[in-house]
VMD Tcl script that draws the C-alpha trace (Angstrom):
set ca {
  {-16.40 12.20 4.06}
  {-13.69 13.26 6.51}
  {-10.10 12.70 5.54}
  {-7.62 11.41 8.06}
  {-4.00 11.94 7.20}
  {-4.60 12.25 3.47}
  {-6.52 8.99 3.15}
  {-10.28 8.98 3.65}
  {-11.68 6.15 5.78}
  {-13.52 4.85 2.72}
  {-10.35 5.15 0.66}
  {-8.37 3.19 3.23}
  {-11.03 0.48 3.30}
  {-11.09 0.32 -0.50}
  {-7.30 0.05 -0.65}
  {-7.29 -2.60 2.06}
  {-10.00 -4.62 0.32}
  {-8.23 -4.33 -3.02}
  {-5.00 -5.32 -1.35}
  {-6.52 -8.34 0.40}
  {-8.14 -9.54 -2.81}
  {-4.94 -9.08 -4.76}
  {-2.89 -11.03 -2.26}
  {-5.44 -13.81 -2.29}
  {-5.16 -13.97 -6.09}
  {-1.38 -13.65 -6.37}
  {-0.29 -14.84 -9.79}
  {-3.84 -14.49 -11.17}
  {-4.34 -10.75 -10.63}
  {-6.07 -8.94 -13.51}
  {-3.97 -6.05 -14.82}
  {-6.67 -3.53 -13.88}
  {-6.24 -4.45 -10.20}
  {-2.46 -4.33 -10.36}
  {-2.29 -0.56 -10.28}
  {-4.21 -0.46 -6.98}
  {-2.04 -3.27 -5.62}
  {1.15 -1.43 -6.50}
  {-0.13 1.82 -5.03}
  {-0.88 0.00 -1.79}
  {2.52 -1.71 -1.93}
  {4.24 1.66 -2.39}
  {2.27 3.09 0.53}
  {3.08 0.20 2.86}
  {6.72 -0.10 1.75}
  {7.29 3.57 2.51}
  {5.56 3.10 5.85}
  {7.68 0.02 6.60}
  {10.81 2.04 5.94}
  {9.78 5.23 7.73}
  {8.14 3.45 10.66}
  {10.95 0.93 11.11}
  {8.60 -2.03 10.99}
  {10.64 -5.19 11.38}
  {8.66 -7.40 9.02}
  {6.95 -7.01 5.67}
  {4.87 -9.89 4.31}
  {6.94 -11.54 1.52}
  {3.83 -12.70 -0.36}
  {3.01 -9.02 -0.90}
  {6.41 -8.51 -2.51}
  {5.82 -11.50 -4.79}
  {2.38 -10.23 -5.80}
  {3.81 -6.74 -6.42}
  {6.56 -8.14 -8.64}
  {4.02 -10.07 -10.70}
  {1.80 -7.02 -11.00}
  {4.72 -4.80 -11.96}
  {5.56 -7.19 -14.79}
  {1.92 -7.31 -15.94}
  {1.58 -3.56 -16.41}
  {2.72 -1.35 -19.26}
  {6.14 0.27 -18.84}
  {6.08 3.14 -16.35}
  {2.61 2.40 -14.97}
  {3.83 0.26 -12.07}
  {6.47 2.75 -10.99}
  {3.97 5.62 -11.08}
  {1.52 3.63 -8.95}
  {4.20 2.79 -6.37}
  {5.38 6.41 -6.18}
  {1.77 7.56 -5.76}
  {1.37 5.19 -2.82}
  {4.62 6.32 -1.23}
  {3.56 9.95 -1.67}
  {0.26 9.16 0.03}
  {2.16 7.91 3.08}
  {4.24 11.11 3.12}
  {1.06 13.24 3.02}
  {-0.47 11.18 5.82}
  {2.66 11.49 7.97}
  {2.97 15.23 7.37}
  {-0.67 15.85 8.29}
  {-0.93 13.58 11.31}
  {2.67 13.16 12.37}
  {4.88 10.20 11.66}
  {4.30 8.32 14.92}
  {0.47 8.46 14.83}
  {0.51 7.50 11.14}
  {2.81 4.55 11.83}
  {0.68 3.37 14.74}
  {-2.45 3.56 12.59}
  {-0.84 1.60 9.75}
  {0.42 -1.06 12.13}
  {-3.10 -1.42 13.52}
  {-4.84 -1.47 10.13}
  {-2.40 -3.73 8.28}
  {-1.05 -6.32 10.74}
  {-1.10 -8.91 7.94}
  {1.51 -6.88 6.07}
  {3.76 -5.00 8.51}
  {4.92 -5.57 12.08}
}
mol new
graphics top color blue
foreach p $ca { graphics top sphere $p radius 0.5 }
foreach p [lrange $ca 0 end-1] q [lrange $ca 1 end] { graphics top cylinder $p $q radius 0.2 }
display resetview
């Protein structure tokens, strides 16, 4: 499986699916899915900051807060940092502008 910018196509699809399911279940998210949600949130929050997106879906923030509270101490922060680091790897491999364009295309329900 070829990797693009640090995230394999299958990995990106898995994260996106996990993310979409988590958002749809906000407030009812099982703890085991919260880590994936927070990793995706960290990834997209870093992208939003680095790519200067003007909007970030507030329901994602609400779901992330709930997930953060549901996890054991330290687990949520580690997941968010892992996601942010994944964005940094993607941007360093592909370049910031192509990475930002790709994220904007793949996640229009989250960032704009």
